[in-house]
C-alpha positions as CSV (number, residue, x, y, z in Angstrom):
1,M,-79.8,57.1,-74.4
2,E,-82.2,56.9,-71.5
3,T,-81.5,57.9,-68.0
4,C,-83.2,57.7,-64.6
5,I,-82.4,58.6,-61.0
6,I,-83.4,56.3,-58.1
7,N,-82.9,56.4,-54.5
8,S,-80.8,53.9,-52.5
9,P,-79.7,53.4,-48.9
10,L,-76.4,54.8,-50.0
11,G,-77.7,57.8,-52.0
12,F,-79.0,58.6,-55.5
13,I,-78.2,56.5,-58.3
14,K,-78.2,57.4,-61.9
15,I,-78.6,54.7,-64.5
16,V,-77.9,55.2,-68.2
17,G,-78.9,52.8,-71.0
18,D,-80.8,51.8,-74.3
19,E,-82.2,48.9,-76.2
20,D,-78.6,47.6,-76.4
21,G,-78.2,47.4,-72.5
22,V,-77.2,49.1,-69.4
23,N,-74.1,51.6,-70.0
24,S,-73.7,52.9,-66.5
25,V,-74.9,52.9,-63.0
26,S,-73.2,55.5,-60.8
27,I,-73.6,56.7,-57.4
28,L,-74.2,60.5,-57.0
29,N,-72.8,62.6,-54.1
30,S,-75.6,65.2,-54.4
31,E,-79.3,65.1,-54.1
32,E,-81.3,64.6,-57.2
33,K,-84.8,64.5,-58.3
34,I,-85.9,61.0,-58.5
35,T,-87.1,59.8,-62.0
36,D,-91.2,59.6,-61.9
37,I,-91.3,57.3,-64.8
38,I,-88.5,54.8,-65.4
39,P,-87.8,54.4,-69.2
40,I,-88.9,50.8,-70.2
41,E,-85.2,50.0,-71.1
42,L,-84.0,50.7,-67.6
43,E,-87.0,48.8,-65.7
44,D,-85.1,45.6,-65.3
45,C,-82.1,47.5,-63.7
46,V,-84.0,49.5,-61.4
47,I,-86.1,46.3,-60.2
48,Q,-82.7,44.4,-59.7
49,L,-80.9,47.0,-58.0
50,N,-83.9,47.6,-55.5
51,E,-84.0,43.8,-55.0
52,Y,-80.3,43.8,-54.0
53,F,-80.7,46.6,-51.7
54,E,-83.6,44.6,-50.0
55,G,-81.3,41.7,-49.7
56,S,-83.3,39.3,-52.0
57,R,-81.0,39.5,-55.1
58,K,-77.3,38.3,-55.0
59,Q,-76.7,38.1,-58.9
60,F,-77.5,40.4,-61.6
61,D,-79.1,39.2,-64.9
62,L,-79.0,42.4,-67.0
63,K,-78.1,43.2,-70.6
64,L,-74.8,45.3,-70.3
65,N,-73.2,47.4,-72.7
66,A,-70.3,49.4,-70.9
67,Q,-68.0,51.3,-72.9
68,G,-64.2,50.8,-72.5
69,T,-61.1,49.2,-73.7
70,D,-60.8,45.6,-74.5
71,F,-58.5,45.4,-71.3
72,Q,-60.9,47.2,-69.1
73,K,-63.9,45.0,-70.4
74,K,-61.6,41.9,-69.5
75,V,-61.1,43.2,-66.1
76,W,-64.7,44.1,-65.5
77,K,-65.7,40.6,-66.8
78,Q,-63.5,39.1,-64.2
79,L,-64.8,41.3,-61.5
80,A,-68.3,40.0,-62.5
81,Q,-67.2,36.6,-61.4
82,I,-66.5,37.5,-57.8
83,P,-69.3,35.9,-55.9
84,Y,-71.7,37.7,-53.6
85,G,-70.3,37.9,-50.2
86,K,-66.8,37.2,-51.3
87,T,-63.7,39.5,-51.7
88,T,-60.3,39.4,-53.5
89,S,-57.5,41.6,-54.0
90,Y,-55.8,43.4,-56.9
91,L,-53.0,41.0,-56.8
92,E,-55.4,38.0,-57.0
93,L,-57.4,39.6,-59.8
94,S,-54.0,40.2,-61.8
95,K,-53.1,36.7,-61.3
96,Q,-56.5,35.5,-62.5
97,L,-56.1,37.6,-65.5
98,G,-52.6,35.9,-66.3
99,D,-50.2,38.8,-65.5
100,V,-49.2,39.6,-61.9
101,K,-47.2,42.6,-63.2
102,A,-50.3,44.2,-64.5
103,I,-51.8,44.9,-60.9
104,R,-51.8,48.7,-61.4
105,A,-53.6,48.5,-64.9
106,V,-56.1,46.2,-63.1
107,A,-56.5,48.7,-60.3
108,N,-56.9,51.5,-63.0
109,A,-59.5,49.4,-65.0
110,N,-61.4,48.6,-61.6
111,G,-61.6,52.3,-60.7
112,K,-63.1,53.2,-64.3
113,N,-65.9,50.5,-63.8
114,P,-68.9,52.3,-65.1
115,L,-71.4,49.6,-63.6
116,W,-71.5,50.3,-59.9
117,I,-72.8,47.3,-57.9
118,I,-73.5,45.3,-60.9
119,V,-69.9,44.7,-61.8
120,P,-68.9,44.5,-58.1
121,C,-65.4,46.4,-57.8
122,H,-66.5,46.9,-54.1
123,R,-65.3,43.3,-53.6
124,I,-61.8,44.3,-54.3
125,I,-59.8,44.8,-51.1
126,G,-56.2,45.2,-50.4
127,S,-53.9,42.1,-49.9
128,D,-53.8,42.6,-46.3
129,G,-57.5,42.7,-46.0
130,S,-57.9,46.5,-45.7
131,L,-60.6,48.4,-47.4
132,T,-58.7,50.3,-50.4
133,G,-59.8,53.2,-52.4
134,Y,-63.4,53.3,-53.7
135,A,-64.8,55.9,-56.4
136,G,-67.9,55.7,-54.3
137,G,-66.2,56.4,-50.9
138,L,-65.0,54.0,-48.5
139,H,-68.1,54.4,-46.3
140,R,-70.1,53.1,-49.2
141,K,-67.7,50.2,-49.7
142,K,-67.9,49.3,-46.2
143,W,-71.8,49.3,-46.3
144,L,-71.7,47.2,-49.4
145,L,-69.4,44.5,-48.0
146,D,-71.4,44.5,-44.8
147,H,-74.6,44.3,-46.6
148,E,-73.3,41.1,-48.5
149,N,-71.6,39.5,-45.4
150,P,-73.5,36.3,-44.7
151,Y,-72.4,36.6,-40.9
152,K,-74.1,39.7,-39.7
153,Q,-72.6,41.0,-36.6
154,L,-74.8,42.8,-34.1
155,S,-73.4,46.3,-32.7
156,L,-73.4,46.7,-28.9
157,F,-73.6,50.4,-29.3
């Protein structure tokens, strides 16, 4: 398994993977040493994440190898279908998966998503439009949603 640390506008990102694909992408809450030489297996991921943060990439095209239960993988696959700049709710996601009663299980699987940004769990909001819990912190979720919003609002202050 190869690992690298890169910097982003939201903090340090840890990427783990091998020739079978990217296993995890996670935001770190501490300052880390940035990797000098990116392992070849992780180069595409680093390039695509940088493009995302620069605003030139709206969709990822990576070989992924996240580990989880069959149900979690089903939820993550559905999350990956949420278009850039769009949001949905846990309730809607549960409906799309065919079981409205599975809302808590869907929320739990969403929270265990190992592929931060690439599988866009930040695009899940409350049914009332509120920002709901986010493992990376609500300030990061807000930043990501603002970053993807096609209608940029200028601040007066």
